[in-house]
KEKE-871049 format. One line per field, with one value per residue (C-alpha): residue in one letter; x, y, z. Coordinates in nm, 2 decimals, always signed. Each point is the difference from the previous one (the first is absolute). Example, Ala and Ser with C-alpha at 12.3 -4.5 7.8 and 13.67 -1.06 7.14 Angstrom:
KEKE-871049
code	c(A / S)
c1	c(+1.23 / +0.14)
c2	c(-0.45 / +0.34)
c3	c(+0.78 / -0.07)
//
This chain:
KEKE-871049
code	c(X / X / X / X / X / X / X / X / X / X / X / X / X / X / X / X / X / X / X / X / X / X / X / X / X / X / X / X / X / X / X / X / X / X / X / X / X / X / X / X / X / X / X / X / X / X / X / X / X / X / X / X / X / X / X / X / X / X / X / X / X / X / X / X / X / X / X / X / X / X / X / X / X / X / X / X / X / X / X / X / X / X / X / X / X / X / X / X / X / X / X / X / X / X / X / X / X / X / X / X / X / X / X / X / X / X / X / X / X / X / X / X / X / X / X / X / X / X / X / X / X / X / X / X / X / X / X / X / X / X / X / X / X / X / X / X / X / X / X / X / X / X / X / X / X / X / X / X / X / X / X / X / X / X / X / X / X / X / X / X / X / X / X / X / X / X / X / X / X / X / X / X / X / X / X / X / X / X / X / X / X / X / X / X / X / X / X / X / X / X / X / X / X / X / X / X / X / X / X / X / X / X / X / X / X / X / X / X / X / X / X / X / X / X / X / X / X / X / X / X / X / X / X / X / X / X / X / X / X / X / X / X / X / X / X / X / X / X / X / X / X / X / X / X / X / X / X / X / X / X / X / X / X / X / X / X)
c1	c(+10.51 / +0.11 / +0.11 / +0.37 / +0.05 / +0.34 / +0.15 / +0.06 / +0.31 / -0.04 / +0.33 / -0.01 / +0.21 / -0.23 / -0.19 / -0.34 / -0.27 / -0.29 / -0.34 / -0.20 / -0.37 / -0.16 / -0.23 / +0.16 / +0.27 / +0.19 / +0.03 / +0.08 / +0.28 / +0.14 / +0.02 / +0.15 / +0.28 / +0.07 / +0.02 / +0.22 / +0.23 / +0.02 / +0.11 / -0.33 / -0.14 / -0.36 / -0.31 / -0.28 / -0.37 / -0.29 / -0.27 / -0.05 / -0.07 / +0.33 / +0.18 / -0.18 / +0.09 / +0.37 / -0.02 / -0.15 / +0.34 / +0.33 / +0.04 / -0.01 / +0.09 / +0.14 / -0.26 / -0.31 / -0.10 / -0.37 / -0.24 / -0.32 / -0.24 / +0.01 / -0.28 / -0.14 / +0.20 / +0.11 / +0.31 / -0.17 / -0.16 / +0.35 / +0.13 / -0.28 / +0.07 / +0.37 / -0.05 / -0.27 / +0.26 / +0.26 / +0.22 / +0.17 / +0.18 / +0.00 / -0.25 / +0.03 / -0.31 / +0.06 / -0.30 / -0.13 / -0.25 / +0.13 / -0.30 / +0.08 / -0.27 / +0.19 / +0.33 / -0.16 / -0.18 / +0.34 / +0.19 / -0.28 / -0.02 / +0.36 / +0.20 / +0.32 / -0.02 / -0.21 / +0.17 / -0.16 / +0.10 / +0.10 / +0.30 / +0.34 / +0.18 / +0.27 / -0.26 / -0.14 / +0.34 / +0.07 / -0.33 / +0.09 / +0.34 / -0.14 / -0.28 / +0.25 / +0.28 / +0.24 / +0.27 / -0.04 / +0.19 / -0.16 / -0.16 / +0.01 / +0.36 / +0.03 / -0.26 / +0.16 / -0.10 / -0.11 / -0.32 / -0.15 / -0.25 / -0.20 / -0.26 / -0.24 / +0.15 / +0.28 / +0.16 / +0.25 / +0.14 / +0.19 / -0.32 / -0.25 / -0.20 / -0.21 / -0.15 / -0.25 / -0.03 / +0.18 / -0.26 / +0.11 / -0.13 / -0.01 / +0.15 / +0.11 / +0.36 / -0.13 / -0.22 / +0.30 / +0.21 / -0.26 / -0.04 / +0.37 / +0.04 / -0.27 / +0.09 / +0.37 / -0.08 / -0.26 / -0.15 / +0.11 / -0.25 / +0.07 / -0.13 / -0.23 / +0.27 / +0.27 / -0.20 / -0.09 / +0.36 / +0.10 / -0.24 / +0.02 / +0.33 / +0.07 / -0.17 / -0.27 / -0.35 / -0.33 / -0.36 / -0.19 / +0.14 / +0.32 / -0.09 / -0.15 / +0.27 / -0.16 / -0.29 / +0.25 / +0.17 / -0.34 / -0.09 / +0.32 / -0.04 / -0.37 / +0.11 / +0.29 / -0.23 / -0.25 / +0.26 / +0.12 / -0.36 / -0.06 / +0.24 / -0.09 / -0.33 / +0.13 / +0.30 / +0.05 / +0.38 / -0.03 / -0.13 / -0.12 / +0.15 / -0.28 / +0.12 / +0.36 / +0.04 / +0.03 / +0.21 / +0.06 / -0.10 / +0.20 / -0.20 / +0.12 / +0.03 / -0.28 / -0.12 / -0.22)
c2	c(+10.46 / -0.36 / -0.06 / -0.05 / -0.29 / -0.04 / -0.26 / +0.18 / -0.05 / -0.03 / +0.16 / +0.34 / +0.16 / -0.10 / +0.28 / +0.10 / -0.15 / +0.25 / -0.10 / +0.28 / -0.04 / +0.29 / +0.02 / +0.33 / -0.13 / +0.33 / +0.03 / -0.36 / +0.01 / +0.32 / -0.15 / -0.32 / +0.19 / +0.22 / -0.31 / -0.19 / +0.30 / +0.01 / -0.37 / -0.17 / -0.29 / +0.05 / -0.20 / +0.21 / -0.10 / +0.19 / -0.15 / -0.17 / -0.35 / -0.02 / +0.11 / -0.27 / -0.26 / +0.10 / -0.17 / -0.33 / -0.15 / +0.06 / +0.36 / +0.26 / +0.36 / +0.22 / +0.28 / +0.09 / +0.34 / -0.03 / +0.24 / +0.06 / +0.07 / -0.27 / -0.16 / -0.34 / -0.04 / +0.30 / +0.02 / -0.07 / -0.32 / -0.11 / +0.06 / -0.21 / -0.29 / +0.02 / -0.01 / -0.28 / -0.21 / +0.08 / +0.19 / +0.26 / +0.21 / +0.36 / +0.22 / +0.37 / +0.16 / +0.25 / +0.23 / +0.35 / -0.04 / +0.21 / -0.03 / -0.14 / -0.26 / -0.17 / +0.00 / -0.16 / -0.26 / -0.09 / -0.03 / -0.19 / -0.23 / -0.10 / +0.25 / +0.14 / +0.34 / +0.24 / +0.23 / +0.26 / -0.03 / +0.36 / -0.07 / +0.00 / -0.32 / +0.09 / -0.01 / -0.33 / -0.16 / +0.11 / -0.15 / -0.34 / +0.00 / +0.09 / -0.26 / -0.28 / +0.12 / -0.04 / +0.23 / +0.25 / +0.06 / -0.12 / +0.30 / -0.19 / -0.13 / +0.00 / -0.28 / -0.34 / -0.32 / -0.31 / -0.09 / +0.25 / -0.08 / +0.28 / -0.14 / -0.22 / +0.12 / -0.17 / +0.16 / -0.14 / +0.29 / -0.24 / -0.16 / +0.28 / -0.25 / +0.10 / -0.23 / +0.10 / -0.25 / -0.24 / +0.04 / +0.12 / +0.35 / +0.04 / +0.34 / +0.16 / +0.13 / +0.36 / -0.11 / -0.19 / +0.31 / +0.20 / -0.26 / -0.04 / +0.38 / +0.03 / -0.31 / +0.06 / +0.34 / -0.14 / +0.27 / +0.28 / +0.22 / -0.02 / +0.29 / -0.06 / +0.17 / -0.23 / -0.31 / +0.15 / +0.08 / -0.35 / -0.13 / +0.26 / +0.18 / +0.34 / +0.30 / -0.18 / +0.13 / -0.18 / +0.07 / +0.32 / +0.29 / +0.04 / -0.29 / -0.23 / -0.26 / -0.07 / -0.18 / -0.22 / -0.10 / -0.06 / -0.24 / -0.20 / -0.01 / -0.11 / -0.29 / -0.10 / -0.01 / -0.21 / -0.25 / -0.04 / -0.03 / -0.27 / -0.21 / +0.16 / +0.18 / +0.18 / +0.16 / +0.35 / +0.06 / +0.29 / +0.30 / +0.32 / +0.33 / +0.23 / +0.27 / -0.12 / -0.36 / -0.35 / -0.19 / -0.37 / -0.12 / -0.32 / -0.28 / -0.31 / -0.31 / -0.24 / -0.32 / +0.05)
c3	c(+9.86 / +0.06 / +0.35 / +0.05 / +0.24 / +0.16 / +0.22 / +0.33 / +0.20 / +0.37 / +0.08 / +0.18 / -0.27 / -0.29 / -0.18 / +0.14 / -0.22 / -0.03 / -0.15 / -0.17 / -0.05 / -0.18 / -0.31 / -0.10 / -0.25 / -0.02 / +0.38 / +0.04 / -0.26 / +0.14 / +0.35 / -0.14 / -0.17 / +0.30 / +0.23 / -0.24 / -0.04 / +0.38 / +0.03 / +0.07 / -0.20 / -0.11 / -0.11 / -0.15 / -0.02 / -0.16 / +0.22 / +0.34 / -0.13 / -0.18 / +0.32 / +0.19 / -0.26 / +0.04 / +0.34 / -0.12 / -0.06 / +0.19 / -0.12 / +0.28 / +0.06 / +0.28 / -0.03 / -0.20 / -0.13 / -0.04 / -0.18 / +0.20 / -0.29 / -0.27 / -0.21 / +0.08 / +0.32 / +0.20 / +0.22 / +0.33 / -0.15 / -0.12 / +0.35 / +0.15 / -0.24 / +0.09 / +0.37 / -0.03 / -0.17 / +0.27 / -0.24 / +0.23 / -0.26 / +0.13 / -0.20 / -0.06 / -0.16 / -0.28 / -0.04 / -0.08 / +0.29 / +0.29 / +0.24 / +0.34 / -0.04 / -0.29 / +0.19 / +0.30 / -0.21 / -0.17 / +0.33 / +0.18 / -0.30 / +0.05 / -0.21 / +0.14 / -0.16 / -0.21 / -0.25 / -0.23 / -0.36 / -0.01 / +0.23 / -0.15 / -0.09 / +0.26 / +0.28 / -0.13 / -0.01 / +0.35 / +0.12 / -0.16 / +0.17 / +0.34 / -0.02 / -0.09 / +0.22 / -0.30 / -0.14 / +0.28 / +0.32 / +0.32 / +0.16 / +0.33 / -0.02 / +0.38 / +0.02 / +0.03 / -0.19 / +0.17 / +0.18 / +0.24 / +0.28 / +0.15 / +0.24 / -0.20 / -0.33 / -0.18 / -0.31 / -0.25 / -0.20 / -0.23 / -0.13 / +0.09 / +0.20 / +0.30 / +0.27 / +0.27 / +0.29 / -0.23 / -0.28 / -0.34 / -0.10 / -0.37 / -0.04 / -0.33 / -0.01 / +0.05 / +0.30 / +0.15 / -0.02 / +0.18 / +0.28 / +0.03 / +0.03 / +0.26 / +0.21 / +0.02 / +0.14 / +0.24 / +0.23 / -0.22 / -0.18 / -0.38 / -0.21 / -0.31 / -0.21 / +0.12 / -0.09 / -0.33 / -0.09 / +0.09 / -0.26 / -0.27 / +0.04 / +0.15 / -0.17 / -0.18 / +0.04 / -0.07 / +0.08 / +0.02 / +0.20 / +0.19 / +0.23 / -0.26 / +0.07 / +0.33 / -0.16 / -0.19 / +0.33 / +0.17 / -0.28 / +0.05 / +0.38 / -0.04 / -0.23 / +0.23 / +0.31 / -0.19 / -0.09 / +0.36 / +0.11 / -0.25 / +0.22 / +0.34 / +0.03 / +0.31 / -0.17 / +0.12 / -0.02 / -0.24 / +0.19 / -0.15 / +0.11 / -0.13 / -0.23 / +0.01 / -0.10 / +0.16 / +0.25 / +0.05 / +0.35 / +0.09 / +0.16 / +0.18 / -0.22 / +0.06 / -0.16 / -0.30)
//
């Protein structure tokens, strides 16, 4: 299928533009039609190289649905190329691979989510809206906008920007939401499930077993910690409450 390239409006009310990268033509076309019927704009690609070429000009997208297993260039390789080129489009992997090792590889590689192809379209649509914070009510409507300073941490919810000791921490939107949730509740123990629901929506279950979602949360926290340690090797503001979850431990602001 020839890629559909649209000029994307930067206004908040513009349709969400989803890129679908999958060599399964029937699945790709089905997803495209469901998304279009739901008010999204869509560009479809049958392979990773065509998807990468999409970004060679001014064309962009709000989110990418990326197949894991494709010939010539698999999904994780496409993701590596995107990040190497500083293209920060949120990536959701679509796959039939349900093993935890694949999920962790996707998240550590810079993806924001990992959804099995067997999931219903209604669940996939909800994931897109949650990831992009669009077309959904704010689950934390009591939180105010404007910059927030908590010890050495500075957060700007309006731009989803985080600074640690005045140094920029390159968080994804999902990672920013987790940090914001933890930090604005500094000193409070936050359950695994609460963090998971913040990212995925209430009632969704992933991973093996009743508590499989915990490995998903651990992967997010591991990646967030590493990003903060990239700017401060002594970062230890996210404490583990073993068997329960995590808490943010505020520290005094110091020079970097």
